[in-house]
DRENDO-1510 file (C-alpha; in Angstrom, 1 decimal, always signed):
<recs>
REC; n; res; u; v; w
REC; 1; MET; +31.0; +5.8; +10.5 .
REC; 2; ASN; +29.5; +5.1; +7.1 .
REC; 3; ILE; +29.8; +1.6; +7.3 .
REC; 4; ILE; +27.3; +1.9; +11.0 .
REC; 5; TYR; +25.1; +4.1; +8.5 .
REC; 6; THR; +24.5; +1.4; +5.6 .
REC; 7; PHE; +24.6; -1.2; +8.4 .
REC; 8; ILE; +21.2; +0.4; +10.0 .
REC; 9; LYS; +19.4; +1.4; +6.8 .
REC; 10; ARG; +19.9; -2.1; +5.1 .
REC; 11; PHE; +18.9; -3.6; +8.7 .
REC; 12; PHE; +15.4; -1.7; +8.4 .
REC; 13; ALA; +15.2; -2.4; +5.2 .
REC; 14; PHE; +15.2; -6.0; +5.0 .
REC; 15; ILE; +12.3; -6.1; +8.1 .
REC; 16; CYS; +9.3; -6.0; +6.8 .
REC; 17; PHE; +7.4; -3.8; +7.6 .
REC; 18; LEU; +2.6; -3.6; +7.2 .
REC; 19; TRP; +2.1; +0.1; +7.6 .
REC; 20; ILE; -2.5; +0.6; +8.3 .
REC; 21; SER; -3.8; +4.4; +8.8 .
REC; 22; GLY; -7.3; +5.2; +8.8 .
REC; 23; CYS; -8.7; +8.4; +7.8 .
REC; 24; ALA; -8.3; +10.1; +11.5 .
REC; 25; THR; -5.8; +11.4; +13.3 .
REC; 26; HIS; -5.4; +8.4; +15.8 .
REC; 27; TYR; -6.4; +4.8; +15.7 .
REC; 28; GLU; -10.1; +3.8; +14.8 .
REC; 29; PRO; -10.6; +0.4; +13.3 .
REC; 30; ILE; -13.5; +0.6; +10.5 .
REC; 31; ILE; -15.7; -2.4; +11.6 .
REC; 32; VAL; -17.2; -4.4; +8.6 .
REC; 33; PRO; -20.7; -4.4; +9.0 .
REC; 34; GLU; -22.4; -8.0; +9.9 .
REC; 35; TYR; -23.7; -8.4; +6.1 .
REC; 36; SER; -26.3; -11.0; +5.4 .
REC; 37; GLY; -24.1; -14.2; +4.2 .
REC; 38; SER; -21.0; -14.2; +3.1 .
REC; 39; VAL; -18.9; -10.8; +2.6 .
REC; 40; LYS; -19.1; -10.1; -0.9 .
REC; 41; ILE; -15.2; -8.8; -2.5 .
REC; 42; GLN; -14.9; -7.2; -5.4 .
REC; 43; SER; -10.8; -7.2; -6.2 .
REC; 44; SER; -11.0; -4.0; -9.1 .
REC; 45; SER; -8.9; -3.0; -11.7 .
REC; 46; ALA; -9.4; +0.3; -11.4 .
REC; 47; THR; -7.3; +2.8; -9.5 .
REC; 48; ILE; -7.2; +4.8; -6.7 .
REC; 49; SER; -8.0; +8.5; -7.1 .
REC; 50; THR; -4.9; +10.2; -8.4 .
REC; 51; THR; -6.3; +13.4; -7.3 .
REC; 52; THR; -7.1; +13.2; -3.6 .
REC; 53; GLU; -5.2; +9.9; -2.5 .
REC; 54; ILE; -1.9; +9.8; -3.9 .
REC; 55; PRO; +0.9; +12.7; -3.4 .
REC; 56; ALA; +1.0; +15.3; -5.4 .
REC; 57; GLY; +3.9; +14.7; -8.7 .
REC; 58; ASP; +3.0; +10.7; -8.6 .
REC; 59; TYR; +2.9; +9.5; -12.2 .
REC; 60; LEU; +0.3; +6.7; -13.0 .
REC; 61; VAL; +1.5; +4.4; -15.3 .
REC; 62; ALA; -1.1; +4.4; -18.8 .
REC; 63; ASP; -3.6; +1.3; -18.1 .
REC; 64; SER; -2.0; +0.0; -14.6 .
REC; 65; GLN; -2.4; +0.3; -11.3 .
REC; 66; VAL; +1.5; +1.4; -10.8 .
REC; 67; PHE; +2.6; +4.3; -9.9 .
REC; 68; LEU; +5.7; +6.2; -10.0 .
REC; 69; SER; +8.0; +8.4; -7.9 .
REC; 70; GLY; +10.8; +10.4; -7.8 .
REC; 71; ARG; +12.6; +12.8; -5.2 .
REC; 72; SER; +12.5; +15.9; -6.8 .
REC; 73; ASN; +8.8; +17.0; -4.8 .
REC; 74; LEU; +9.4; +20.3; -6.4 .
REC; 75; SER; +5.0; +20.0; -5.8 .
REC; 76; ASN; +5.7; +21.0; -1.8 .
REC; 77; HIS; +7.2; +24.1; -2.5 .
REC; 78; PHE; +5.9; +25.2; -6.3 .
REC; 79; GLY; +2.1; +24.5; -6.3 .
REC; 80; ILE; +0.8; +23.2; -9.5 .
REC; 81; LEU; +3.8; +24.0; -11.5 .
REC; 82; GLY; +6.1; +22.1; -9.4 .
REC; 83; ILE; +3.5; +18.8; -9.7 .
REC; 84; LEU; +3.5; +19.3; -13.2 .
REC; 85; VAL; +7.5; +19.3; -13.3 .
REC; 86; ASP; +7.2; +15.9; -11.4 .
REC; 87; GLN; +5.1; +14.4; -12.8 .
REC; 88; LEU; +7.1; +15.0; -15.5 .
REC; 89; SER; +10.7; +13.9; -14.5 .
REC; 90; ASN; +8.7; +10.5; -12.8 .
REC; 91; SER; +7.5; +9.8; -16.5 .
REC; 92; VAL; +10.9; +10.0; -18.4 .
REC; 93; SER; +13.2; +8.6; -15.5 .
REC; 94; PHE; +10.9; +5.9; -16.0 .
REC; 95; ASP; +10.0; +6.6; -19.6 .
REC; 96; ASN; +11.2; +3.7; -21.3 .
REC; 97; GLU; +10.1; +0.7; -19.6 .
REC; 98; ASN; +6.2; +2.6; -18.9 .
REC; 99; GLU; +5.0; +0.0; -21.5 .
REC; 100; THR; +6.6; -3.1; -19.6 .
REC; 101; LEU; +5.0; -1.6; -16.0 .
REC; 102; SER; +1.1; -1.5; -17.7 .
REC; 103; VAL; +0.8; -4.1; -14.9 .
REC; 104; LYS; -2.6; -4.7; -12.7 .
REC; 105; PHE; -3.0; -6.8; -9.5 .
REC; 106; ASP; -6.7; -7.5; -9.3 .
REC; 107; GLU; -6.1; -10.9; -10.6 .
REC; 108; VAL; -3.2; -11.6; -7.9 .
REC; 109; LEU; -5.1; -10.7; -5.3 .
REC; 110; THR; -8.2; -12.6; -6.1 .
REC; 111; ASP; -6.3; -16.2; -6.5 .
REC; 112; ILE; -4.6; -15.2; -3.0 .
REC; 113; ILE; -8.3; -14.3; -1.6 .
REC; 114; GLN; -9.5; -17.9; -3.0 .
REC; 115; ASN; -6.1; -19.7; -1.5 .
REC; 116; GLN; -7.2; -18.1; +2.2 .
REC; 117; VAL; -9.2; -18.9; +5.4 .
REC; 118; PHE; -10.4; -15.9; +6.9 .
REC; 119; ASP; -12.5; -15.2; +9.7 .
REC; 120; ARG; -15.9; -14.6; +8.1 .
REC; 121; GLU; -16.1; -15.7; +4.3 .
REC; 122; LEU; -15.1; -13.5; +1.5 .
REC; 123; LYS; -17.3; -14.2; -2.2 .
REC; 124; ILE; -15.2; -12.8; -5.0 .
REC; 125; VAL; -18.2; -11.7; -7.0 .
REC; 126; ASN; -18.1; -10.5; -10.7 .
REC; 127; ASP; -19.4; -6.9; -11.8 .
REC; 128; THR; -22.8; -8.0; -12.3 .
REC; 129; GLU; -23.2; -8.2; -8.2 .
REC; 130; SER; -22.6; -5.2; -5.6 .
REC; 131; PRO; -20.0; -6.0; -3.5 .
REC; 132; ASN; -19.9; -4.7; +0.4 .
REC; 133; LEU; -16.0; -4.4; +0.3 .
REC; 134; ILE; -14.2; -3.3; -3.0 .
REC; 135; LEU; -10.3; -4.1; -2.8 .
REC; 136; LEU; -8.1; -2.0; -5.0 .
REC; 137; PRO; -4.4; -3.3; -4.9 .
REC; 138; SER; -1.7; -0.3; -5.9 .
REC; 139; ALA; +2.0; -0.2; -6.3 .
REC; 140; LYS; +4.4; +2.9; -6.6 .
REC; 141; LEU; +8.5; +2.5; -7.8 .
REC; 142; ILE; +10.3; +5.2; -5.9 .
REC; 143; LEU; +13.6; +6.4; -7.6 .
REC; 144; ASP; +16.3; +5.9; -5.6 .
REC; 145; SER; +19.4; +6.3; -7.2 .
REC; 146; ASP; +22.0; +4.8; -9.4 .
REC; 147; ASN; +18.8; +3.5; -11.7 .
REC; 148; LEU; +17.2; +1.3; -8.4 .
REC; 149; ALA; +13.7; +2.1; -7.2 .
REC; 150; GLN; +12.3; +0.8; -4.4 .
REC; 151; ILE; +8.3; -0.8; -3.9 .
REC; 152; GLU; +6.0; -0.2; -2.3 .
REC; 153; PHE; +1.8; -2.0; -2.0 .
REC; 154; ARG; -1.4; -0.2; -1.4 .
REC; 155; LEU; -4.3; -1.6; -0.5 .
REC; 156; THR; -7.4; +0.5; -0.3 .
REC; 157; VAL; -10.4; -1.2; +0.8 .
REC; 158; ARG; -13.9; +1.1; +0.6 .
REC; 159; ILE; -16.5; -0.4; +2.6 .
REC; 160; ILE; -20.0; -0.2; +1.3 .
REC; 161; ASP; -22.8; +0.6; +4.0 .
REC; 162; PRO; -25.5; -1.9; +3.6 .
REC; 163; ILE; -28.2; +1.0; +4.3 .
REC; 164; SER; -26.9; +4.3; +3.1 .
REC; 165; ASP; -24.7; +2.7; +0.2 .
REC; 166; ILE; -22.1; +5.3; +1.9 .
REC; 167; GLN; -18.4; +4.5; +1.0 .
REC; 168; SER; -15.9; +4.5; +4.1 .
REC; 169; THR; -12.3; +3.7; +2.9 .
REC; 170; LYS; -8.9; +2.4; +4.6 .
REC; 171; ASP; -5.7; +2.6; +3.3 .
REC; 172; TYR; -3.1; -0.2; +4.4 .
REC; 173; TYR; +1.0; -0.1; +3.3 .
REC; 174; PHE; +3.1; -2.5; +2.8 .
REC; 175; PHE; +7.0; -1.3; +2.1 .
REC; 176; ASN; +10.0; -3.4; +3.1 .
REC; 177; GLY; +13.0; -1.7; +0.8 .
REC; 178; LYS; +13.2; -4.1; -1.7 .
REC; 179; SER; +15.1; -2.3; -4.0 .
REC; 180; LEU; +15.6; -3.0; -7.9 .
REC; 181; PRO; +17.0; -1.8; -11.0 .
REC; 182; ILE; +14.3; -0.1; -13.3 .
REC; 183; SER; +15.1; -1.6; -16.3 .
REC; 184; GLY; +18.0; -4.1; -17.4 .
REC; 185; GLU; +19.1; -7.6; -16.2 .
REC; 186; ASN; +16.9; -8.2; -12.8 .
REC; 187; SER; +14.8; -5.0; -12.8 .
REC; 188; TRP; +11.5; -4.2; -12.1 .
REC; 189; SER; +10.4; -4.0; -16.1 .
REC; 190; SER; +12.5; -6.7; -17.4 .
REC; 191; ASP; +10.9; -10.1; -18.3 .
REC; 192; ASN; +7.2; -8.6; -19.2 .
REC; 193; ALA; +8.1; -7.6; -14.8 .
REC; 194; SER; +8.3; -10.5; -13.0 .
REC; 195; ASN; +9.8; -9.8; -10.6 .
REC; 196; LEU; +6.8; -6.8; -9.9 .
REC; 197; ILE; +4.2; -9.6; -10.4 .
REC; 198; ASN; +6.4; -12.3; -7.9 .
REC; 199; TYR; +6.7; -9.5; -5.6 .
REC; 200; SER; +3.0; -8.6; -5.7 .
REC; 201; GLN; +1.9; -11.8; -4.6 .
REC; 202; PHE; +4.1; -11.9; -1.3 .
REC; 203; ALA; +3.1; -8.6; -0.7 .
REC; 204; LEU; -0.2; -8.4; -0.8 .
REC; 205; GLU; -1.1; -11.6; +0.8 .
REC; 206; LYS; +0.1; -9.8; +3.9 .
REC; 207; LEU; -1.9; -6.7; +3.2 .
REC; 208; ILE; -5.4; -9.0; +2.6 .
REC; 209; ASN; -4.7; -11.5; +5.6 .
REC; 210; SER; -3.8; -8.2; +8.3 .
REC; 211; ALA; -6.6; -5.8; +6.4 .
REC; 212; SER; -9.1; -8.7; +6.7 .
REC; 213; PHE; -8.0; -9.5; +10.4 .
REC; 214; ASP; -8.2; -5.5; +11.3 .
REC; 215; LEU; -12.1; -5.2; +8.9 .
REC; 216; PHE; -13.1; -7.9; +11.1 .
REC; 217; GLY; -13.1; -6.6; +14.8 .
REC; 218; ASN; -9.8; -7.7; +16.2 .
REC; 219; HIS; -8.1; -4.1; +16.6 .
REC; 220; LYS; -11.2; -2.9; +18.2 .
REC; 221; ASP; -10.0; -2.7; +22.0 .
REC; 222; TYR; -7.5; -0.3; +20.2 .
REC; 223; SER; -10.2; +2.4; +20.4 .
REC; 224; ASP; -9.4; +2.4; +23.9 .
REC; 225; LYS; -6.7; +4.3; +24.1 .
REC; 226; LYS; -5.6; +2.9; +27.3 .
REC; 227; LEU; -5.4; -0.3; +25.8 .
REC; 228; ARG; -3.0; +0.8; +22.9 .
REC; 229; LYS; +0.7; -0.7; +23.0 .
REC; 230; TYR; +2.5; +2.6; +21.8 .
REC; 231; VAL; +6.3; +1.5; +19.7 .
REC; 232; TYR; +8.4; +4.1; +18.7 .
REC; 233; LEU; +9.4; +2.6; +14.8 .
REC; 234; LYS; +12.1; +4.0; +12.5 .
REC; 235; PHE; +11.3; +3.8; +8.8 .
REC; 236; PRO; +13.5; +4.2; +5.9 .
REC; 237; TYR; +13.8; +7.3; +5.2 .
REC; 238; SER; +11.9; +9.1; +8.2 .
REC; 239; GLU; +14.3; +11.8; +9.9 .
REC; 240; LYS; +13.1; +10.6; +13.2 .
REC; 241; PRO; +11.9; +7.3; +14.9 .
REC; 242; LEU; +7.6; +7.2; +14.4 .
REC; 243; LYS; +5.4; +6.6; +17.8 .
REC; 244; VAL; +2.9; +4.1; +16.5 .
REC; 245; VAL; +0.0; +1.6; +17.6 .
REC; 246; LEU; +1.6; -1.7; +17.7 .
REC; 247; LEU; -1.7; -4.0; +16.2 .
REC; 248; ASN; +0.2; -6.9; +15.6 .
REC; 249; GLU; +3.8; -8.4; +15.7 .
REC; 250; LEU; +4.8; -11.4; +13.2 .
REC; 251; ASP; +7.8; -13.5; +13.1 .
REC; 252; ASP; +8.8; -11.2; +9.9 .
REC; 253; TYR; +6.6; -8.1; +9.6 .
REC; 254; VAL; +5.0; -6.2; +12.2 .
REC; 255; VAL; +1.2; -4.6; +11.9 .
REC; 256; VAL; +1.2; -1.0; +13.3 .
REC; 257; SER; -0.4; +2.3; +12.9 .
REC; 258; HIS; +0.8; +5.7; +12.6 .
REC; 259; GLU; -1.7; +8.1; +14.8 .
REC; 260; ASN; -0.5; +11.0; +13.5 .
REC; 261; ASN; -0.9; +10.7; +9.4 .
REC; 262; GLY; -4.0; +10.0; +7.3 .
REC; 263; VAL; -1.5; +8.4; +4.7 .
REC; 264; MET; +1.8; +7.1; +4.6 .
REC; 265; VAL; +3.8; +9.0; +2.0 .
</recs>
């Protein structure tokens, strides 16, 4: 029985899942407005909100876009005290590697965008220009056991309305169960976090490609429930298969949206 469980777990860890979630309780694509000329992109070195956009208890490595998470989840049961304990626990768990894991991904994302062809022209702008889209890449290392941590990448897209300047936000997640040790040889922190940086290129390429496909209207038909294709997927660490909307299916990963979850935790 243990052999079967191990096989199933490794099988689903092997498959790359790209998870798209919006702010609604069902799939609603956010369409990028018809800006005049190219779509101006800012690949930001800032972080998402540590109070409203990450699970309580996650810990942000200083001067980075890397979050650390464990499995104690006391914040689910003990409120603010539990949050503080979880944050301290996550900080201590990675304490020796915090400086090494101080990594940002904005330049990696910029390089990827500049080397891709999209449905609409994307232009990287500097801090002196007003962007139409602000991209906030980040990664989360999830402490598992035996000094191993799985990794999840997230691309948060802020869409700025050209008339009102009001921002809407959509989040894109990439998770495939890849695990490496926290420290030591061939770990997330070894060789100046080279494994983390190299893997970010792999994940962020899939994220920006799928985000652009979605944001430029290619999934707009799925706003009609009659046109949606539903599948059930068993994600690592989910107790039961989850009902999801299948948006795209490629050779090595699928793009899905979960109807009942604004953010994947």
